[in-house]
Jmol script that loads the backbone (N, CA, C; Angstrom):
load data "model"
ATOM      1  N   MET A   1       0.832  -1.107  -0.022  1.00  0.00           N
ATOM      2  CA  MET A   1      -0.120   0.015  -0.075  1.00  0.00           C
ATOM      3  C   MET A   1       0.778   1.268   0.100  1.00  0.00           C
ATOM      4  N   LEU A   2       0.517   2.153  -0.867  1.00  0.00           N
ATOM      5  CA  LEU A   2       1.254   3.410  -0.971  1.00  0.00           C
ATOM      6  C   LEU A   2       1.059   4.304   0.269  1.00  0.00           C
ATOM      7  N   GLN A   3       2.048   4.754   0.640  1.00  0.00           N
ATOM      8  CA  GLN A   3       1.763   5.869   1.825  1.00  0.00           C
ATOM      9  C   GLN A   3       1.835   7.272   1.402  1.00  0.00           C
ATOM     10  N   GLU A   4       0.845   8.051   1.730  1.00  0.00           N
ATOM     11  CA  GLU A   4       0.861   9.369   1.426  1.00  0.00           C
ATOM     12  C   GLU A   4       2.066  10.346   1.905  1.00  0.00           C
ATOM     13  N   PRO A   5       2.493  10.959   1.230  1.00  0.00           N
ATOM     14  CA  PRO A   5       3.806  11.823   1.733  1.00  0.00           C
ATOM     15  C   PRO A   5       3.316  12.757   2.845  1.00  0.00           C
ATOM     16  N   GLU A   6       4.204  13.156   3.706  1.00  0.00           N
ATOM     17  CA  GLU A   6       3.663  13.845   4.727  1.00  0.00           C
ATOM     18  C   GLU A   6       3.496  15.454   4.418  1.00  0.00           C
ATOM     19  N   LEU A   7       4.141  15.664   3.438  1.00  0.00           N
ATOM     20  CA  LEU A   7       4.208  17.102   2.543  1.00  0.00           C
ATOM     21  C   LEU A   7       4.265  16.737   1.345  1.00  0.00           C
ATOM     22  N   ILE A   8       3.516  17.968   0.574  1.00  0.00           N
ATOM     23  CA  ILE A   8       3.394  17.673  -0.907  1.00  0.00           C
ATOM     24  C   ILE A   8       4.142  18.928  -1.583  1.00  0.00           C
ATOM     25  N   SER A   9       4.584  18.792  -2.591  1.00  0.00           N
ATOM     26  CA  SER A   9       5.264  19.998  -3.349  1.00  0.00           C
ATOM     27  C   SER A   9       4.236  20.558  -4.336  1.00  0.00           C
ATOM     28  N   ILE A  10       3.965  21.513  -4.113  1.00  0.00           N
ATOM     29  CA  ILE A  10       2.985  22.580  -5.084  1.00  0.00           C
ATOM     30  C   ILE A  10       3.712  24.006  -5.400  1.00  0.00           C
ATOM     31  N   GLU A  11       3.167  24.446  -6.497  1.00  0.00           N
ATOM     32  CA  GLU A  11       3.336  25.619  -6.995  1.00  0.00           C
ATOM     33  C   GLU A  11       2.287  26.632  -7.196  1.00  0.00           C
ATOM     34  N   VAL A  12       2.416  28.001  -7.057  1.00  0.00           N
ATOM     35  CA  VAL A  12       1.306  28.932  -7.121  1.00  0.00           C
ATOM     36  C   VAL A  12       1.966  29.794  -8.323  1.00  0.00           C
ATOM     37  N   ALA A  13       1.161  30.130  -9.537  1.00  0.00           N
ATOM     38  CA  ALA A  13       1.734  30.984 -10.543  1.00  0.00           C
ATOM     39  C   ALA A  13       0.787  32.135 -10.791  1.00  0.00           C
ATOM     40  N   TYR A  14       1.060  33.241 -11.078  1.00  0.00           N
ATOM     41  CA  TYR A  14       0.527  34.332 -11.759  1.00  0.00           C
ATOM     42  C   TYR A  14       1.392  35.340 -12.367  1.00  0.00           C
ATOM     43  N   ALA A  15       0.871  35.916 -13.407  1.00  0.00           N
ATOM     44  CA  ALA A  15       1.609  37.035 -14.330  1.00  0.00           C
ATOM     45  C   ALA A  15       0.584  38.143 -14.760  1.00  0.00           C
ATOM     46  N   ASN A  16       1.201  39.120 -14.673  1.00  0.00           N
ATOM     47  CA  ASN A  16       0.384  40.358 -15.123  1.00  0.00           C
ATOM     48  C   ASN A  16       1.469  40.940 -16.291  1.00  0.00           C
ATOM     49  N   ALA A  17       1.299  42.078 -16.611  1.00  0.00           N
ATOM     50  CA  ALA A  17       1.834  42.536 -17.923  1.00  0.00           C
ATOM     51  C   ALA A  17       3.322  42.880 -17.623  1.00  0.00           C
ATOM     52  N   ASP A  18       3.620  43.179 -16.468  1.00  0.00           N
ATOM     53  CA  ASP A  18       4.928  43.424 -16.250  1.00  0.00           C
ATOM     54  C   ASP A  18       5.622  42.340 -15.310  1.00  0.00           C
ATOM     55  N   ASP A  19       5.219  41.408 -14.736  1.00  0.00           N
ATOM     56  CA  ASP A  19       5.953  40.585 -13.826  1.00  0.00           C
ATOM     57  C   ASP A  19       5.189  39.337 -13.987  1.00  0.00           C
ATOM     58  N   GLN A  20       6.107  38.011 -13.575  1.00  0.00           N
ATOM     59  CA  GLN A  20       5.507  36.860 -13.643  1.00  0.00           C
ATOM     60  C   GLN A  20       6.237  36.180 -12.505  1.00  0.00           C
ATOM     61  N   VAL A  21       5.458  35.211 -11.719  1.00  0.00           N
ATOM     62  CA  VAL A  21       6.137  34.702 -10.472  1.00  0.00           C
ATOM     63  C   VAL A  21       5.521  33.179 -10.377  1.00  0.00           C
ATOM     64  N   ILE A  22       6.524  32.460  -9.958  1.00  0.00           N
ATOM     65  CA  ILE A  22       6.011  30.990  -9.515  1.00  0.00           C
ATOM     66  C   ILE A  22       6.587  30.674  -8.136  1.00  0.00           C
ATOM     67  N   ILE A  23       5.631  30.588  -7.184  1.00  0.00           N
ATOM     68  CA  ILE A  23       6.082  30.208  -5.863  1.00  0.00           C
ATOM     69  C   ILE A  23       6.072  28.679  -5.569  1.00  0.00           C
ATOM     70  N   ALA A  24       7.112  28.172  -4.938  1.00  0.00           N
ATOM     71  CA  ALA A  24       7.223  26.766  -4.842  1.00  0.00           C
ATOM     72  C   ALA A  24       6.706  26.678  -3.183  1.00  0.00           C
ATOM     73  N   LEU A  25       5.817  25.790  -2.883  1.00  0.00           N
ATOM     74  CA  LEU A  25       5.443  25.495  -1.484  1.00  0.00           C
ATOM     75  C   LEU A  25       5.409  23.890  -1.141  1.00  0.00           C
ATOM     76  N   GLN A  26       5.786  23.881   0.094  1.00  0.00           N
ATOM     77  CA  GLN A  26       5.465  22.449   0.714  1.00  0.00           C
ATOM     78  C   GLN A  26       4.162  22.511   1.600  1.00  0.00           C
ATOM     79  N   ALA A  27       3.131  21.651   1.749  1.00  0.00           N
ATOM     80  CA  ALA A  27       2.032  21.939   2.193  1.00  0.00           C
ATOM     81  C   ALA A  27       1.528  20.679   2.614  1.00  0.00           C
ATOM     82  N   SER A  28       0.689  20.331   3.382  1.00  0.00           N
ATOM     83  CA  SER A  28       0.116  19.429   4.085  1.00  0.00           C
ATOM     84  C   SER A  28      -0.881  18.598   2.833  1.00  0.00           C
ATOM     85  N   PRO A  29      -1.102  17.235   2.617  1.00  0.00           N
ATOM     86  CA  PRO A  29      -1.928  16.891   1.801  1.00  0.00           C
ATOM     87  C   PRO A  29      -3.510  17.330   1.967  1.00  0.00           C
ATOM     88  N   GLY A  30      -4.102  17.526   1.009  1.00  0.00           N
ATOM     89  CA  GLY A  30      -5.451  17.848   1.232  1.00  0.00           C
ATOM     90  C   GLY A  30      -5.637  19.399   1.115  1.00  0.00           C
ATOM     91  N   ILE A  31      -4.525  20.254   1.073  1.00  0.00           N
ATOM     92  CA  ILE A  31      -4.824  21.729   1.025  1.00  0.00           C
ATOM     93  C   ILE A  31      -5.460  21.992  -0.324  1.00  0.00           C
ATOM     94  N   THR A  32      -6.242  22.802  -0.304  1.00  0.00           N
ATOM     95  CA  THR A  32      -7.243  23.411  -1.367  1.00  0.00           C
ATOM     96  C   THR A  32      -6.379  24.490  -2.155  1.00  0.00           C
ATOM     97  N   VAL A  33      -6.933  24.753  -3.398  1.00  0.00           N
ATOM     98  CA  VAL A  33      -6.319  25.705  -4.283  1.00  0.00           C
ATOM     99  C   VAL A  33      -6.298  27.181  -3.511  1.00  0.00           C
ATOM    100  N   GLU A  34      -7.459  27.462  -2.840  1.00  0.00           N
ATOM    101  CA  GLU A  34      -7.562  28.840  -2.060  1.00  0.00           C
ATOM    102  C   GLU A  34      -6.475  28.790  -1.004  1.00  0.00           C
ATOM    103  N   GLY A  35      -6.376  27.701  -0.266  1.00  0.00           N
ATOM    104  CA  GLY A  35      -5.464  27.503   0.695  1.00  0.00           C
ATOM    105  C   GLY A  35      -4.097  27.717   0.286  1.00  0.00           C
ATOM    106  N   ALA A  36      -3.881  27.368  -0.693  1.00  0.00           N
ATOM    107  CA  ALA A  36      -2.280  27.414  -1.405  1.00  0.00           C
ATOM    108  C   ALA A  36      -2.001  28.737  -1.886  1.00  0.00           C
ATOM    109  N   ILE A  37      -2.904  29.223  -2.321  1.00  0.00           N
ATOM    110  CA  ILE A  37      -2.978  30.917  -2.617  1.00  0.00           C
ATOM    111  C   ILE A  37      -2.700  31.866  -1.613  1.00  0.00           C
ATOM    112  N   ARG A  38      -3.544  31.305  -0.779  1.00  0.00           N
ATOM    113  CA  ARG A  38      -3.311  32.269   0.512  1.00  0.00           C
ATOM    114  C   ARG A  38      -2.079  32.046   1.132  1.00  0.00           C
ATOM    115  N   ARG A  39      -1.636  30.829   1.563  1.00  0.00           N
ATOM    116  CA  ARG A  39      -0.340  30.468   2.158  1.00  0.00           C
ATOM    117  C   ARG A  39       0.781  30.962   1.217  1.00  0.00           C
ATOM    118  N   SER A  40       0.707  31.098  -0.185  1.00  0.00           N
ATOM    119  CA  SER A  40       1.790  31.393  -1.050  1.00  0.00           C
ATOM    120  C   SER A  40       2.170  32.987  -0.637  1.00  0.00           C
ATOM    121  N   GLY A  41       1.289  33.936  -0.042  1.00  0.00           N
ATOM    122  CA  GLY A  41       1.644  35.304  -0.157  1.00  0.00           C
ATOM    123  C   GLY A  41       1.599  36.084  -1.379  1.00  0.00           C
ATOM    124  N   ILE A  42       0.916  35.313  -2.345  1.00  0.00           N
ATOM    125  CA  ILE A  42       1.263  36.182  -3.702  1.00  0.00           C
ATOM    126  C   ILE A  42       0.174  37.167  -3.616  1.00  0.00           C
ATOM    127  N   GLN A  43      -0.917  37.238  -3.104  1.00  0.00           N
ATOM    128  CA  GLN A  43      -2.049  38.435  -2.812  1.00  0.00           C
ATOM    129  C   GLN A  43      -1.424  39.581  -2.368  1.00  0.00           C
ATOM    130  N   GLN A  44      -0.388  39.484  -1.692  1.00  0.00           N
ATOM    131  CA  GLN A  44       0.285  40.551  -1.037  1.00  0.00           C
ATOM    132  C   GLN A  44       1.429  41.180  -1.926  1.00  0.00           C
ATOM    133  N   ARG A  45       1.925  40.205  -2.999  1.00  0.00           N
ATOM    134  CA  ARG A  45       2.563  40.975  -3.956  1.00  0.00           C
ATOM    135  C   ARG A  45       1.960  41.356  -5.075  1.00  0.00           C
ATOM    136  N   PHE A  46       0.868  40.941  -5.422  1.00  0.00           N
ATOM    137  CA  PHE A  46      -0.137  41.251  -6.564  1.00  0.00           C
ATOM    138  C   PHE A  46      -1.535  41.598  -5.875  1.00  0.00           C
ATOM    139  N   VAL A  47      -1.508  42.940  -5.476  1.00  0.00           N
ATOM    140  CA  VAL A  47      -2.819  43.308  -4.840  1.00  0.00           C
ATOM    141  C   VAL A  47      -3.748  43.240  -5.881  1.00  0.00           C
ATOM    142  N   GLU A  48      -3.841  43.381  -6.983  1.00  0.00           N
ATOM    143  CA  GLU A  48      -4.975  43.123  -7.788  1.00  0.00           C
ATOM    144  C   GLU A  48      -5.663  41.851  -7.894  1.00  0.00           C
ATOM    145  N   ILE A  49      -5.022  40.791  -7.412  1.00  0.00           N
ATOM    146  CA  ILE A  49      -5.687  39.521  -7.494  1.00  0.00           C
ATOM    147  C   ILE A  49      -7.044  39.616  -6.607  1.00  0.00           C
ATOM    148  N   ASP A  50      -8.124  39.171  -7.282  1.00  0.00           N
ATOM    149  CA  ASP A  50      -9.373  39.093  -6.320  1.00  0.00           C
ATOM    150  C   ASP A  50     -10.002  37.890  -6.732  1.00  0.00           C
ATOM    151  N   LEU A  51      -9.748  36.851  -5.667  1.00  0.00           N
ATOM    152  CA  LEU A  51     -10.567  35.508  -5.964  1.00  0.00           C
ATOM    153  C   LEU A  51     -11.814  35.447  -6.151  1.00  0.00           C
ATOM    154  N   THR A  52     -12.430  36.522  -5.814  1.00  0.00           N
ATOM    155  CA  THR A  52     -13.912  36.356  -6.107  1.00  0.00           C
ATOM    156  C   THR A  52     -14.445  36.566  -7.474  1.00  0.00           C
ATOM    157  N   ARG A  53     -13.445  37.114  -8.250  1.00  0.00           N
ATOM    158  CA  ARG A  53     -13.737  37.381  -9.736  1.00  0.00           C
ATOM    159  C   ARG A  53     -12.903  36.643 -10.677  1.00  0.00           C
ATOM    160  N   GLN A  54     -11.541  36.204 -10.123  1.00  0.00           N
ATOM    161  CA  GLN A  54     -10.611  35.803 -11.121  1.00  0.00           C
ATOM    162  C   GLN A  54     -10.822  34.158 -11.062  1.00  0.00           C
ATOM    163  N   LYS A  55     -10.674  33.407 -12.360  1.00  0.00           N
ATOM    164  CA  LYS A  55     -10.647  32.276 -12.269  1.00  0.00           C
ATOM    165  C   LYS A  55      -9.061  31.813 -11.805  1.00  0.00           C
ATOM    166  N   VAL A  56      -9.246  30.343 -11.660  1.00  0.00           N
ATOM    167  CA  VAL A  56      -7.913  29.579 -11.074  1.00  0.00           C
ATOM    168  C   VAL A  56      -8.020  28.219 -11.849  1.00  0.00           C
ATOM    169  N   GLY A  57      -6.845  27.524 -12.085  1.00  0.00           N
ATOM    170  CA  GLY A  57      -6.611  26.465 -12.711  1.00  0.00           C
ATOM    171  C   GLY A  57      -5.401  25.783 -11.951  1.00  0.00           C
ATOM    172  N   ILE A  58      -5.647  24.340 -12.546  1.00  0.00           N
ATOM    173  CA  ILE A  58      -4.278  23.599 -12.251  1.00  0.00           C
ATOM    174  C   ILE A  58      -3.770  23.194 -13.589  1.00  0.00           C
ATOM    175  N   PHE A  59      -2.580  23.302 -13.978  1.00  0.00           N
ATOM    176  CA  PHE A  59      -1.983  23.280 -15.260  1.00  0.00           C
ATOM    177  C   PHE A  59      -2.959  23.362 -16.418  1.00  0.00           C
ATOM    178  N   SER A  60      -3.471  24.848 -16.559  1.00  0.00           N
ATOM    179  CA  SER A  60      -4.423  25.110 -17.544  1.00  0.00           C
ATOM    180  C   SER A  60      -5.883  24.688 -17.422  1.00  0.00           C
ATOM    181  N   ARG A  61      -6.111  23.923 -16.392  1.00  0.00           N
ATOM    182  CA  ARG A  61      -7.540  23.182 -16.426  1.00  0.00           C
ATOM    183  C   ARG A  61      -8.233  23.947 -15.382  1.00  0.00           C
ATOM    184  N   PRO A  62      -9.220  24.723 -15.647  1.00  0.00           N
ATOM    185  CA  PRO A  62     -10.067  25.554 -14.801  1.00  0.00           C
ATOM    186  C   PRO A  62     -10.410  24.550 -13.631  1.00  0.00           C
ATOM    187  N   VAL A  63     -10.449  25.087 -12.208  1.00  0.00           N
ATOM    188  CA  VAL A  63     -10.916  24.356 -11.043  1.00  0.00           C
ATOM    189  C   VAL A  63     -11.544  25.373 -10.142  1.00  0.00           C
ATOM    190  N   ALA A  64     -12.272  24.773  -9.051  1.00  0.00           N
ATOM    191  CA  ALA A  64     -12.986  25.716  -8.021  1.00  0.00           C
ATOM    192  C   ALA A  64     -11.756  25.796  -7.030  1.00  0.00           C
ATOM    193  N   LEU A  65     -11.935  26.884  -6.457  1.00  0.00           N
ATOM    194  CA  LEU A  65     -11.067  27.162  -5.054  1.00  0.00           C
ATOM    195  C   LEU A  65     -10.926  26.149  -4.022  1.00  0.00           C
ATOM    196  N   THR A  66     -12.000  25.312  -4.004  1.00  0.00           N
ATOM    197  CA  THR A  66     -12.133  24.210  -3.127  1.00  0.00           C
ATOM    198  C   THR A  66     -11.609  22.897  -3.671  1.00  0.00           C
ATOM    199  N   GLN A  67     -11.069  23.010  -4.563  1.00  0.00           N
ATOM    200  CA  GLN A  67     -10.365  21.730  -5.419  1.00  0.00           C
ATOM    201  C   GLN A  67      -8.975  21.376  -4.414  1.00  0.00           C
ATOM    202  N   ARG A  68      -8.905  20.143  -4.036  1.00  0.00           N
ATOM    203  CA  ARG A  68      -7.756  19.683  -3.423  1.00  0.00           C
ATOM    204  C   ARG A  68      -6.546  19.450  -3.935  1.00  0.00           C
ATOM    205  N   LEU A  69      -5.535  19.789  -3.844  1.00  0.00           N
ATOM    206  CA  LEU A  69      -4.154  19.652  -4.489  1.00  0.00           C
ATOM    207  C   LEU A  69      -3.586  18.390  -4.334  1.00  0.00           C
ATOM    208  N   ARG A  70      -2.863  17.913  -5.241  1.00  0.00           N
ATOM    209  CA  ARG A  70      -2.100  16.666  -5.161  1.00  0.00           C
ATOM    210  C   ARG A  70      -0.453  17.112  -5.460  1.00  0.00           C
ATOM    211  N   HIS A  71       0.209  16.375  -5.052  1.00  0.00           N
ATOM    212  CA  HIS A  71       1.782  16.610  -5.245  1.00  0.00           C
ATOM    213  C   HIS A  71       2.319  16.898  -6.589  1.00  0.00           C
ATOM    214  N   LYS A  72       2.966  17.896  -6.736  1.00  0.00           N
ATOM    215  CA  LYS A  72       3.437  18.526  -7.986  1.00  0.00           C
ATOM    216  C   LYS A  72       2.180  19.384  -8.695  1.00  0.00           C
ATOM    217  N   ASP A  73       1.169  19.611  -8.060  1.00  0.00           N
ATOM    218  CA  ASP A  73       0.377  20.561  -9.020  1.00  0.00           C
ATOM    219  C   ASP A  73       1.001  21.880  -8.965  1.00  0.00           C
ATOM    220  N   ARG A  74       0.351  22.724  -9.891  1.00  0.00           N
ATOM    221  CA  ARG A  74       0.568  24.079  -9.918  1.00  0.00           C
ATOM    222  C   ARG A  74      -0.695  24.896 -10.198  1.00  0.00           C
ATOM    223  N   VAL A  75      -0.972  25.582  -9.193  1.00  0.00           N
ATOM    224  CA  VAL A  75      -1.962  26.502  -9.082  1.00  0.00           C
ATOM    225  C   VAL A  75      -1.690  27.751  -9.995  1.00  0.00           C
ATOM    226  N   GLU A  76      -2.778  27.978 -11.069  1.00  0.00           N
ATOM    227  CA  GLU A  76      -2.421  29.299 -11.858  1.00  0.00           C
ATOM    228  C   GLU A  76      -3.616  29.999 -11.671  1.00  0.00           C
ATOM    229  N   ILE A  77      -3.383  31.538 -11.454  1.00  0.00           N
ATOM    230  CA  ILE A  77      -4.313  32.418 -11.238  1.00  0.00           C
ATOM    231  C   ILE A  77      -4.535  33.152 -12.387  1.00  0.00           C
ATOM    232  N   TYR A  78      -5.732  33.116 -13.204  1.00  0.00           N
ATOM    233  CA  TYR A  78      -5.808  33.914 -14.526  1.00  0.00           C
ATOM    234  C   TYR A  78      -6.408  35.186 -14.346  1.00  0.00           C
ATOM    235  N   ARG A  79      -5.618  36.185 -15.080  1.00  0.00           N
ATOM    236  CA  ARG A  79      -6.154  37.457 -15.273  1.00  0.00           C
ATOM    237  C   ARG A  79      -7.326  37.580 -16.130  1.00  0.00           C
ATOM    238  N   PRO A  80      -8.330  38.554 -15.740  1.00  0.00           N
ATOM    239  CA  PRO A  80      -9.534  38.617 -16.698  1.00  0.00           C
ATOM    240  C   PRO A  80      -9.135  38.774 -18.018  1.00  0.00           C
ATOM    241  N   LEU A  81     -10.036  38.632 -19.106  1.00  0.00           N
ATOM    242  CA  LEU A  81      -9.553  38.811 -20.322  1.00  0.00           C
ATOM    243  C   LEU A  81      -9.941  40.361 -20.626  1.00  0.00           C
ATOM    244  N   LEU A  82      -9.170  40.892 -21.388  1.00  0.00           N
ATOM    245  CA  LEU A  82      -9.683  42.266 -22.093  1.00  0.00           C
ATOM    246  C   LEU A  82     -10.444  42.296 -23.067  1.00  0.00           C
ATOM    247  N   ALA A  83     -10.524  41.294 -23.795  1.00  0.00           N
ATOM    248  CA  ALA A  83     -11.516  41.051 -25.008  1.00  0.00           C
ATOM    249  C   ALA A  83     -11.985  39.697 -25.432  1.00  0.00           C
ATOM    250  N   ASP A  84     -13.116  39.567 -25.571  1.00  0.00           N
ATOM    251  CA  ASP A  84     -13.799  38.185 -26.146  1.00  0.00           C
ATOM    252  C   ASP A  84     -13.016  37.627 -27.059  1.00  0.00           C
ATOM    253  N   PRO A  85     -12.441  36.477 -27.005  1.00  0.00           N
ATOM    254  CA  PRO A  85     -11.590  35.867 -28.059  1.00  0.00           C
ATOM    255  C   PRO A  85     -12.463  35.584 -29.098  1.00  0.00           C
ATOM    256  N   LYS A  86     -13.742  35.271 -28.993  1.00  0.00           N
ATOM    257  CA  LYS A  86     -14.673  34.926 -30.169  1.00  0.00           C
ATOM    258  C   LYS A  86     -14.930  36.138 -30.994  1.00  0.00           C
ATOM    259  N   GLU A  87     -15.094  37.121 -30.049  1.00  0.00           N
ATOM    260  CA  GLU A  87     -15.426  38.455 -30.882  1.00  0.00           C
ATOM    261  C   GLU A  87     -14.219  39.034 -31.583  1.00  0.00           C
ATOM    262  N   MET A  88     -13.188  38.877 -31.008  1.00  0.00           N
ATOM    263  CA  MET A  88     -11.780  39.245 -31.753  1.00  0.00           C
ATOM    264  C   MET A  88     -11.823  38.219 -33.148  1.00  0.00           C
ATOM    265  N   ARG A  89     -12.196  37.285 -32.957  1.00  0.00           N
ATOM    266  CA  ARG A  89     -11.783  36.270 -34.113  1.00  0.00           C
ATOM    267  C   ARG A  89     -13.166  36.758 -35.266  1.00  0.00           C
ATOM    268  N   ARG A  90     -14.314  37.197 -34.885  1.00  0.00           N
ATOM    269  CA  ARG A  90     -15.290  37.543 -35.868  1.00  0.00           C
ATOM    270  C   ARG A  90     -14.839  38.873 -36.582  1.00  0.00           C
ATOM    271  N   GLN A  91     -14.182  39.854 -35.712  1.00  0.00           N
ATOM    272  CA  GLN A  91     -13.708  41.032 -36.189  1.00  0.00           C
ATOM    273  C   GLN A  91     -12.689  40.785 -37.388  1.00  0.00           C
ATOM    274  N   ARG A  92     -11.598  39.886 -37.060  1.00  0.00           N
ATOM    275  CA  ARG A  92     -10.595  39.615 -37.840  1.00  0.00           C
ATOM    276  C   ARG A  92     -11.170  39.046 -39.007  1.00  0.00           C
ATOM    277  N   ALA A  93     -11.821  38.153 -39.125  1.00  0.00           N
ATOM    278  CA  ALA A  93     -12.634  37.379 -40.305  1.00  0.00           C
ATOM    279  C   ALA A  93     -13.462  38.639 -41.021  1.00  0.00           C
ATOM    280  N   LYS A  94     -14.023  39.142 -40.522  1.00  0.00           N
ATOM    281  CA  LYS A  94     -14.871  40.368 -41.106  1.00  0.00           C
ATOM    282  C   LYS A  94     -13.865  41.409 -41.851  1.00  0.00           C
ATOM    283  N   ARG A  95     -12.986  41.819 -41.071  1.00  0.00           N
ATOM    284  CA  ARG A  95     -11.841  42.479 -42.210  1.00  0.00           C
ATOM    285  C   ARG A  95     -11.194  41.782 -43.154  1.00  0.00           C
ATOM    286  N   ALA A  96     -11.055  40.561 -42.996  1.00  0.00           N
ATOM    287  CA  ALA A  96     -10.537  40.047 -43.920  1.00  0.00           C
ATOM    288  C   ALA A  96     -11.266  39.580 -45.185  1.00  0.00           C
ATOM    289  N   THR A  97     -12.276  39.754 -45.197  1.00  0.00           N
ATOM    290  CA  THR A  97     -13.220  39.730 -46.376  1.00  0.00           C
ATOM    291  C   THR A  97     -13.854  40.790 -46.917  1.00  0.00           C
ATOM    292  N   GLN A  98     -13.255  41.873 -46.115  1.00  0.00           N
ATOM    293  CA  GLN A  98     -13.501  43.096 -46.940  1.00  0.00           C
ATOM    294  C   GLN A  98     -12.534  43.586 -48.075  1.00  0.00           C
TER     295      GLN A  98
END
end "model"
wireframe off; spacefill off
backbone 0.3
color backbone group
């Protein structure tokens, strides 16, 4: 039977237009995405992070803040989109046909 590690290694990642950071942490098994973000201190470094509005994910897969993390997971905090990607494609297609 495999024994669960006492601590798991995880990362919390965020980037804005000027800076990007990945913070490595050791945490107890069962820590949630929100717990890892708060424990990392990343919200003090990037005061614009608002977990009530921003989406989060693990390796590009959107998840809830309550998602429990596994060993070697990377939590990513996503910035809000400035433009709707679908609308941008429509506008490019429209310009291409003119």
